[in-house]
C-alpha positions as CSV (number, residue, x, y, z in Angstrom):
1,M,44.5,74.4,36.7
2,E,47.9,74.3,36.3
3,S,49.3,72.6,33.4
4,A,51.2,69.5,33.7
5,D,54.0,68.6,31.3
6,V,56.7,66.1,30.8
7,S,59.4,66.2,28.3
8,T,59.4,63.0,25.9
9,G,63.0,62.8,24.8
10,D,61.7,63.3,21.0
11,D,62.4,67.2,20.9
12,F,59.0,68.0,22.6
13,T,57.3,68.0,25.6
14,V,53.7,66.7,26.6
15,R,51.4,68.7,28.5
16,L,47.8,68.8,29.3
17,R,46.0,72.0,29.6
18,P,42.1,73.1,29.7
19,V,40.2,73.1,26.5
20,D,39.9,76.9,24.9
21,E,37.8,78.3,22.2
22,A,40.7,77.4,19.5
23,D,40.3,73.7,20.4
24,L,36.5,73.3,19.6
25,A,37.3,72.8,15.8
26,M,39.2,69.6,16.6
27,L,36.6,68.7,19.1
28,R,34.0,68.9,16.2
29,R,36.3,66.8,14.0
30,F,35.8,64.0,16.4
31,C,32.2,64.1,16.3
32,V,32.1,64.0,12.4
33,E,35.0,62.2,11.0
34,P,34.6,58.6,10.7
35,G,37.9,56.6,11.6
36,L,39.4,59.7,13.1
37,I,39.3,58.0,16.5
38,G,39.9,54.8,15.6
39,L,37.8,51.8,16.9
40,D,35.9,53.8,19.4
41,W,33.9,55.8,16.3
42,A,30.2,55.1,17.4
43,G,28.7,57.1,14.5
44,F,28.2,60.6,13.9
45,R,27.6,62.9,16.9
46,D,26.2,66.2,17.2
47,P,29.1,68.9,16.1
48,G,27.7,71.5,18.1
49,A,27.8,69.4,21.5
50,P,31.2,70.4,22.1
51,A,30.6,74.5,21.9
52,R,27.8,74.0,24.2
53,R,29.2,72.3,26.7
54,F,32.3,74.6,26.5
55,A,29.7,77.5,27.2
56,V,28.8,75.8,30.4
57,D,32.0,74.7,32.1
58,G,34.9,74.8,29.8
59,W,34.7,71.1,29.8
60,L,36.1,71.3,33.7
61,G,33.0,69.6,35.2
62,V,32.8,67.9,38.9
63,D,32.1,64.6,37.6
64,D,33.8,64.4,34.0
65,G,35.8,66.5,32.0
66,R,38.1,66.9,29.0
67,L,41.7,68.2,28.9
68,V,44.1,69.0,25.6
69,V,47.3,67.2,24.8
70,E,49.5,69.5,23.5
71,V,53.2,69.2,22.6
72,E,55.4,72.1,22.9
73,Q,56.5,72.1,19.3
74,G,54.6,75.1,18.7
75,Q,52.1,74.6,21.1
76,T,50.3,72.1,18.8
77,A,47.0,70.6,20.2
78,V,47.3,66.7,19.3
79,G,44.4,65.3,21.2
80,L,42.3,65.0,24.5
81,V,42.3,63.1,27.7
82,S,39.1,62.6,29.3
83,Y,37.7,61.5,33.1
84,L,34.5,60.6,34.2
85,S,33.6,59.6,37.8
86,G,32.1,56.2,38.9
87,R,31.4,54.5,42.2
88,Y,31.7,50.8,43.2
89,G,29.2,50.1,46.0
90,G,28.1,53.6,46.2
91,R,31.2,54.4,48.3
92,A,34.3,53.9,46.6
93,S,34.7,56.7,43.9
94,Y,37.0,56.2,40.8
95,W,38.1,57.9,37.4
96,E,37.3,56.3,34.1
97,I,39.6,57.8,31.7
98,G,40.3,57.8,28.0
99,I,42.5,59.3,25.2
100,V,42.3,60.4,21.5
101,L,45.1,61.5,20.0
102,L,45.2,62.5,15.9
103,P,46.7,60.1,14.0
104,E,49.8,61.7,13.3
105,W,50.8,61.8,16.6
106,R,50.1,58.2,17.4
107,G,53.1,55.8,18.2
108,R,55.4,58.6,19.3
109,G,55.0,58.3,22.8
110,V,52.7,61.0,23.5
111,G,49.7,58.5,24.7
112,W,51.1,57.2,27.8
113,R,52.9,60.1,28.8
114,A,49.5,62.0,28.8
115,Q,47.7,59.4,30.7
116,A,50.3,59.1,33.2
117,L,49.7,63.2,33.6
118,L,46.0,62.7,33.7
119,C,46.7,60.1,36.6
120,D,49.2,62.5,38.5
121,Y,46.7,65.3,38.1
122,L,43.6,63.4,39.3
123,F,45.6,61.7,42.1
124,A,47.0,65.2,43.3
125,H,43.6,66.9,43.2
126,T,40.9,64.6,44.2
127,P,40.9,61.8,46.8
128,A,39.9,58.9,44.3
129,Q,42.2,55.9,45.1
130,R,41.3,54.2,41.6
131,I,41.6,55.0,38.2
132,Q,40.6,52.9,35.5
133,A,40.6,52.3,31.4
134,G,39.2,50.1,29.0
135,T,40.6,49.4,25.4
136,H,39.6,46.8,22.9
137,P,41.3,43.4,22.7
138,E,42.8,44.4,19.2
139,N,44.3,47.9,20.2
140,L,47.9,46.7,21.3
141,A,49.3,49.8,20.8
142,E,46.8,51.4,23.7
143,Q,47.5,48.2,25.8
144,R,51.2,49.1,26.0
145,S,50.4,52.6,26.6
146,L,48.4,51.9,29.7
147,E,51.1,49.6,30.8
148,K,53.7,52.3,30.4
149,A,51.4,54.8,32.2
150,G,51.4,52.5,35.2
151,F,48.4,50.6,34.7
152,H,47.5,46.9,35.3
153,L,45.4,44.6,33.3
154,E,42.5,43.4,35.4
155,G,40.4,41.2,33.1
156,V,38.1,40.9,30.2
157,L,34.7,42.6,30.1
158,R,32.5,40.3,28.0
159,A,30.2,42.1,25.6
160,C,30.4,45.5,27.3
161,E,30.3,47.5,23.9
162,F,28.3,47.6,20.8
163,R,30.6,48.5,17.8
164,A,30.4,48.1,14.0
165,G,27.1,46.0,14.6
166,A,28.3,43.6,17.1
167,W,28.7,43.2,20.8
168,R,32.3,43.2,21.4
169,D,34.6,42.5,24.4
170,G,36.8,45.0,26.2
171,Y,40.0,45.1,28.7
172,L,39.5,46.8,32.0
173,Y,43.0,48.1,33.3
174,S,43.5,50.1,36.6
175,R,46.0,52.0,38.3
176,L,45.8,52.6,42.1
177,R,47.1,55.6,43.9
178,D,49.9,53.4,45.7
179,D,51.0,51.7,42.4
180,P,54.5,52.9,41.6
181,S,54.8,56.2,39.2
182,P,55.9,55.5,35.8
183,W,58.2,58.3,36.1
184,V,60.8,56.5,38.4
185,R,60.5,53.0,36.9
186,P,63.6,51.7,34.5
187,G,62.6,52.3,30.7
188,A,59.8,54.8,31.3
């Protein structure tokens, strides 16, 4: 896969690239460090799972995968974007995407750019018409990030997630192939 990148104007460039062996330590951290991934923490996970998956397909599966978000400030890996295929009505395929950034890289414009780059990549290399992403109602930063990346709020998904001992609502956002690119909008 070719890498995709875009300058942030903050003296570094955001890029996406395939996972490599050196990234497995960061993936293990996401499995075992409570709070590192924010509201999406769902308890401890098998820290060996990322390496096993890497050995199978390098996290570049046909139906799902992960790409490393890095900044060209020493080629630093700062998080991951994910994609998972789905279908509506058995025919209309879509991608569900997600992101996790290390805490020190949040709030710096990396997240929306990485998600926009992932959309560009998926629209360029797959026939999907739709990309969607969910977030928590209390995650205002991610809501702004998705909107900057060209997503539109579709609505509330009631009781869609079990987190911290309770069923919680979520917000569903989408970006369609024909939606305007965030790279050409004023203020992007």
